[in-house]
N, C-alpha and C positions, 0 to 999 in steps of 0.2 A: 503493500499499500504506500503511495506517495502522497504528500501533500504540498499544495501550492495555491497560495493567495485564498486559503480557506478551502479548498477544492481537494476532494479526495478522489483517484483515481485507482480502482483494483485492476491491476495489469493482468492478474492470474483470471479473472473473469472477461476480460476484453478479448484476449488472444484467442482461448477456445472458441468463442463466438464467431469470432473473423476466420477461423480455420476451418469451422462449419460451413460457411457461407462460400469460401472462395476454394477451397479444398487445397491442391497442390500449389496454386498459383499464390497463396498468402506468404510462403516461403520466400517471394520475391518482392513482397511490398514492405516498405519501411513507413509506419504510420506516424505522423506527426501531429500532436495534439497542442493547440496554443492555450494555454492556461495563463490567463493575466500577460504579462511581457515576457515570457519564457517558452520553450519549446520543448516538447519531451518526445525524444526519438525513440521508438520501440523497434529493435531490430528484428532479424530473421525468426519466422516461427517455425517449429518443427510440424509437418504436415500429421493431420489428426490419424490418418488409418495407420500409418507407422508406429505412432505412439500407443494407440490403441491395442495392437495385436501382438508386439514383440516384448514390452516394458511393463512390469508391474510396479507401481508405486511402492515407495518404501513405508508409507504410512498404513496400507493396507492391513487389514486382520491377517496374521498368519492362519488362523485357524479355518476362515471361512470357505477357502476354496475345497478343503478336506471336507467339510461338512456338505459343500454344495456336490460333491462326488456321488454318494447315493442318494440325494436329495430328490431326484426324478423318479428312482424306483419307489422311494417311500411316498410320494404324491400317487403315482399309478395306484399303488394299493390300497391309499386312503379313499381317492374317489372312487376306486370301485367297491369300497366297503359302504360308501355313501349310497351306491346304486342298490347294493344288496340289502340295506337298510330299508329302502324304497319297498323292495319285493318284500320284505319281513312285514312291512305294515300293513301290506295289503294281503298277509296272509299265502304268499307263494310258497309251492314247495321248493325245496333245493333252492334258496334265495342266491346264495354265493354263485352256483352254477350258472344260474341264470343271468345273474351281473356281469359275468365274463362276455357276454354277448355286447356290451356297451363299451367295449375297449375303445373305439376311435374317439369317444366322448372323455374319458379318463386321460387318453393322452392331450387331446385338445385342450382339456382343462389344464392339465399340468403345464402344457406349453404357455398358456395364457399368465401363467402365474410367473413362470420362467421369464418370459418376456418383460413382464412387469419389474421382477427383480434385477434383471440385467439393465433396464433402461435407468433404473434407481441406483445401481452400482457404479456404471460406468457415469453417470451425471456426478456423483460424489466426487470422483477422481478428474472433474473438468472436461470429462469426454462425452461423444456422442454414440449411443449404440447403433443410430439408424446410418450413421456414416460408415459402418463396416460394409454395408450393402450397395455403396456407391461405387460403380464401374469406372475405371479410370480410362477416360478416353484416349490419353495419350499411349497406352499401353494395350489397346484391345484387341490390336492386331496380332502381337506378339501372345497375350494371352488365350486367345482363341486357338492359336496353333497348337499352345502347350495343352490346352484341354483337350485337343483331340486325341493325341496319345494318352493322356489321363484318362480319357474316357473310355478307351479302348482296353485300358488295363481294370479300371474300376468295375466295367459291367461284370466280366467273369467271375471277378473277386466278389462281388456283391451276390451275385447270382448262384453260382457252382455250389457253395457252402449249403444254402437253403436246400437243395435236392440231396446232396450228397449225405447231410447228416441225417435228412430226414429217413433216407433208405438203411442208413446205419441202424438207427433207432428204433424205427418203426417198420421196417421193410418196403415201404413205399411212401412217397409224398402225399397220398390221397387221406392217409390216416391220420399224420399230422396237420395238414389244411383243415381237415373237417374239425379238430379240436380249435382252430383259430378262427376259421371265417364260420361265423354263426348269423342266424337270422335277425334281422332288425327289420322295424317297421320301414315301411318305402321312405317316409318322410325322413326318418333317422340315417337311412342308407344314403340317399341324395345329400343329405346336410354333411354326412362324414366325407363325401367325395370332394368338397370343397374345404371346409373346416380343417380335418385332419392332416392333410399334405401341406396346407399354406403354413398353418402354425408350427409344424415340425420343420419346415424349411427356415423358419424365422428364430427358433429357438435352440434346435439340439445342436447342430454343429458350434454355435457362438457359445453355448453354454460351456462346453468339452474341451474345445480345442482354441477359442480365442478369450477366454474369461480364466478357465480353471488351469488349463495347461501352462500358460506362460506364469502363473504364480505358483504353481507346484514346482516346475522347472527353475524357479528364483530360489525357491528353498532346498530343493535337493542338488542342485547344481550340476545334474546330469540331464541332456536333452532327451536322448533315447528313452530313459527311465520315466520321464514326465509324460511324453507322448503314450508309451504303453499304459502307464496308470490311467491317463485320460480315457484311451481307447477300450480298456478293459472294462472301466467303468460304465462305458457307453454299450458295450456287449451286454453285460450283466444286468442292465435295467430292464432289458426285453423280458426278462423271466416274469415281470409283473405286467405284461401286455400280452395277452391278460394274466392275472395270477392265478393259475392252476395248481393244486396240491398234487401235481403228476411230475414224476422225477424226470420221466424221459422227455416229456414234452418242455419241461423249464431247461433242462439241457441242449434240447433242440433251439429254444429261443436264443438261448445265451452264445451257443458254439456258432449260430448261423451268421451273425454280425461282426464277430471279433476280428476277422480278417478284413472286413470291409472298413470297419472303424480303424482299424491301423493304418490302412491304407490311406484314408482321410485325414487322418491324424498327420501323416509324414508328409502328406501334400500342402496342408494348411501351415504347417510349421516350417516348411521349406519358402511357400509362396503364399502368405495369407490373404493378398490381394484375389486370390482365385475364390474367394469365399461366394461372391454372388453367383459364379458359374455352377459352382459344387451345390448351392443352395436350390438351385432351378433344376439340377439332375435329382438332386433328393425330392424336392416337391412332384417332379413326373414319377419316380419310382414308388412314393407312396400313393399317389393317384391311381396309379396301376394296380396296387393291393386294394385300394378301396374300392375299385369297381367290381372286385371280386364279390363284395357285399351285396350287389345288386342282383346276385344271380343265385342266392340260397333264400 
């Protein structure tokens, strides 16, 4: 804070605001503020998207990323319990089993909570959550070429474990999918087609790889270990989507995503600005899953 002629200027509030407006170009701007008869020159500013993803502030709570690691799993289970309670109130048989069908909504509600928390946490650090999803026009050609080969690797890494692990545990993919894809009212299935994929794209990758991972890495001091911890937590959370007390199903849900999560973690640690493209792929993949709800 600086004083001049009775006026106070909070530089740490001005600069993040400018950065969110001008993005990369703000680094080239020298802002001059006329206060009385004096000038205040503000030097080069670090672009928002770089400071958001790779640096954790020294003042952040050291325990917070560790609490957030299992946070989504706990929320999935808590929201499913809420649906089960509703079935119990209406005296439905096997309320917990019935509540499992509503997993697209337990995920959506969890995502909304995560988005609100992330907005708050980034704002507390003087940063912008939404700037993470800004596509950098100056790098778009290079990033699209990079995403081409990333896409060619990611798709088999994402899809093959789903089928291979299901065959190993159940003998077929049909038995596993029958436990996962369950009947919902038509209105709920249609709503899931929109709400579930979009909120997933906005919440999941940011939570694990752009908030938790950099802060865990700062504490552990080992990059590969921090990426592995975040990826493992992302994979494990799926045992509660939906939460069924079936050992084979829970193992399938966990193992099917860990290779994909590791790949995403490596790519985002290497080049965080690819988040918007990976988020779009994430949305499209989840939308393809949601379309299956329309078939049962």
